C-alpha positions as CSV (number, residue, x, y, z in Angstrom):
1,X,19.1,-6.2,-12.8
2,X,21.6,-6.9,-10.1
3,X,25.3,-6.4,-10.6
4,X,25.8,-10.1,-10.0
5,X,24.2,-11.1,-13.3
6,X,26.5,-12.0,-16.1
7,X,27.1,-9.3,-18.7
8,X,25.7,-11.6,-21.4
9,X,22.2,-11.4,-19.8
10,X,22.3,-7.6,-20.1
11,X,23.3,-7.8,-23.7
12,X,20.5,-10.2,-24.5
13,X,18.0,-8.0,-22.7
14,X,19.2,-4.9,-24.5
15,X,19.1,-6.8,-27.9
16,X,15.5,-8.0,-27.2
17,X,14.4,-4.5,-26.2
18,X,15.9,-3.0,-29.3
19,X,14.4,-5.6,-31.5
20,X,10.9,-5.2,-30.0
21,X,11.2,-1.4,-30.3
22,X,12.2,-1.7,-33.9
23,X,9.2,-3.9,-34.7
24,X,7.0,-1.4,-33.1
25,X,4.9,-4.1,-31.4
26,X,2.7,-6.7,-33.1
27,X,-0.3,-4.5,-33.6
28,X,1.4,-1.3,-34.7
29,X,4.0,-1.8,-37.3
30,X,6.3,1.2,-37.7
31,X,5.3,4.1,-39.9
32,X,7.6,4.8,-42.8
33,X,8.1,7.5,-45.4
34,X,5.0,9.1,-47.0
35,X,3.0,8.3,-43.8
36,X,2.3,4.7,-44.8
37,X,2.9,1.6,-42.7
38,X,5.3,-1.0,-43.9
39,X,8.3,-0.9,-46.2
40,X,7.7,-0.1,-49.9
41,X,8.2,-3.9,-50.6
42,X,5.6,-4.8,-48.0
43,X,3.2,-2.2,-49.4
44,X,3.7,-3.6,-52.9
45,X,3.1,-7.2,-51.7
46,X,-0.2,-6.2,-50.2
47,X,-1.5,-3.5,-52.6
48,X,-3.6,-5.7,-54.8
49,X,-5.2,-7.4,-51.8
50,X,-5.9,-4.1,-50.2
51,X,-7.5,-2.8,-53.4
52,X,-9.5,-6.0,-53.8
53,X,-10.6,-6.7,-50.2
54,X,-10.4,-3.3,-48.4
55,X,-11.3,-0.7,-51.0
56,X,-13.4,1.3,-48.5
57,X,-10.5,1.6,-46.1
58,X,-7.9,2.8,-48.6
59,X,-6.2,6.0,-47.3
60,X,-6.4,4.8,-43.7
61,X,-3.4,2.4,-43.2
62,X,-4.6,1.2,-39.8
63,X,-8.0,0.3,-41.1
64,X,-6.4,-1.4,-44.2
65,X,-4.2,-3.4,-41.9
66,X,-7.2,-4.5,-39.8
67,X,-9.1,-5.4,-42.9
68,X,-6.3,-7.4,-44.3
69,X,-5.9,-9.3,-41.0
70,X,-9.6,-10.0,-41.0
71,X,-9.3,-11.5,-44.5
72,X,-6.2,-13.5,-43.8
73,X,-7.6,-16.6,-45.5
74,X,-8.1,-14.6,-48.8
75,X,-4.7,-12.9,-48.9
76,X,-2.2,-13.6,-51.7
77,X,0.9,-15.6,-50.7
78,X,3.2,-12.5,-50.8
79,X,0.9,-10.5,-48.5
80,X,0.4,-13.4,-46.2
81,X,4.2,-13.6,-45.8
82,X,4.4,-9.9,-44.8
83,X,2.0,-10.5,-41.9
84,X,3.9,-13.7,-40.9
85,X,7.2,-11.8,-40.9
86,X,5.7,-9.5,-38.3
87,X,4.4,-12.3,-36.2
88,X,0.8,-11.6,-37.1
């Protein structure tokens, strides 16, 4: 950035960078406590779908996430909202 750009542009760029970093990218949500992906609320919203659709992948959060994404049309409303909230 040049010194001629308004300070607001720098603030917006910094905010966008922090936001994207906090989200951890679209394909890799951040890891949380207990080594699981997603917040406890997100895990709860998708736990039944994971058990029903992705039983063979349980214990591997990345594989469960991929399985749930592959079965988007079959997800419960609450689990679908979790993926939508992450832009997936």
